[in-house]
C-alpha positions as CSV (number, residue, x, y, z in Angstrom):
1,M,4.9,-0.4,-2.7
2,L,2.9,1.6,-0.7
3,L,3.0,5.3,-1.3
4,C,1.8,8.5,-0.8
5,N,3.5,11.4,-2.2
6,D,1.7,14.1,-0.9
7,I,3.0,13.2,2.8
8,H,6.1,11.8,1.1
9,Y,5.5,8.3,2.7
10,Y,7.1,5.4,0.6
11,T,7.5,1.6,1.5
12,V,8.4,-0.8,-0.3
13,L,7.0,-4.3,0.7
14,Q,8.6,-7.7,-0.2
15,K,7.0,-9.7,-2.7
16,V,4.4,-12.5,-1.8
17,K,4.9,-16.0,-2.1
18,T,2.6,-18.3,-0.5
19,N,-1.1,-17.9,0.4
20,K,0.0,-17.5,4.2
21,D,1.9,-14.6,3.0
22,I,-1.2,-13.1,1.2
23,I,-3.0,-13.2,4.4
24,E,0.0,-11.4,6.6
25,F,0.5,-8.9,3.8
26,H,-3.0,-7.7,3.9
27,N,-2.5,-7.4,7.4
28,L,0.2,-5.4,7.4
29,V,-0.9,-3.1,4.7
30,I,-3.8,-2.4,7.1
31,E,-1.6,-1.7,10.3
32,L,0.7,0.6,7.9
33,L,-2.6,2.6,6.8
34,Q,-3.9,2.7,10.2
35,D,-0.5,4.1,11.6
36,N,-1.2,7.5,9.3
37,G,-5.1,7.7,10.3
38,A,-8.6,6.2,10.0
39,I,-9.1,4.2,6.4
40,Q,-12.0,5.9,4.5
41,D,-11.8,3.5,1.3
42,I,-10.0,0.8,-0.2
43,L,-10.7,0.3,-4.1
44,W,-9.0,-1.0,-7.2
45,A,-7.5,2.1,-9.0
46,N,-8.1,0.5,-12.6
47,D,-9.6,-1.9,-14.5
48,Q,-6.7,-4.1,-14.9
49,H,-6.7,-4.6,-10.8
50,D,-3.2,-3.8,-10.7
51,A,-3.4,-1.3,-8.3
52,V,-5.2,-0.3,-5.4
53,E,-5.8,3.2,-3.8
54,C,-6.2,3.6,-0.2
55,W,-8.2,6.4,1.4
56,V,-6.9,7.5,5.1
57,K,-7.9,10.4,7.0
58,N,-6.3,12.2,9.7
59,E,-5.8,15.7,11.5
60,K,-4.0,16.9,8.7
61,G,-6.7,16.0,5.9
62,T,-7.6,13.4,3.7
63,F,-5.0,11.6,1.7
64,M,-4.6,8.8,-1.2
65,F,-2.1,6.0,-0.5
66,M,-1.5,3.8,-3.8
67,L,-0.5,0.3,-3.2
68,F,0.8,-1.2,-6.6
69,P,3.4,-3.9,-8.0
70,Y,6.9,-2.4,-7.9
71,D,9.3,-5.3,-9.2
72,W,11.2,-3.0,-11.5
73,G,12.1,-0.7,-8.8
74,V,14.1,-3.4,-6.4
75,V,17.0,-5.2,-7.4
76,E,18.2,-8.4,-5.5
77,C,21.9,-8.8,-4.9
78,H,23.1,-12.0,-4.1
């Protein structure tokens, strides 16, 4: 999930399965962030490296978007 609670931005992204998907995933996240402003910084949010802080600046201020696994929040129906 890519989340910025301050601006009520919540996007659930599909789980990555292949190396090709990883590149597309990275490009998509960059595009989503740029849609919200100019990227200021991207860094690990913790020592476990399971979440990423993405700082974006726009005309309303600077905001932190958190990118993290959200498997438990998505239920697949078949």
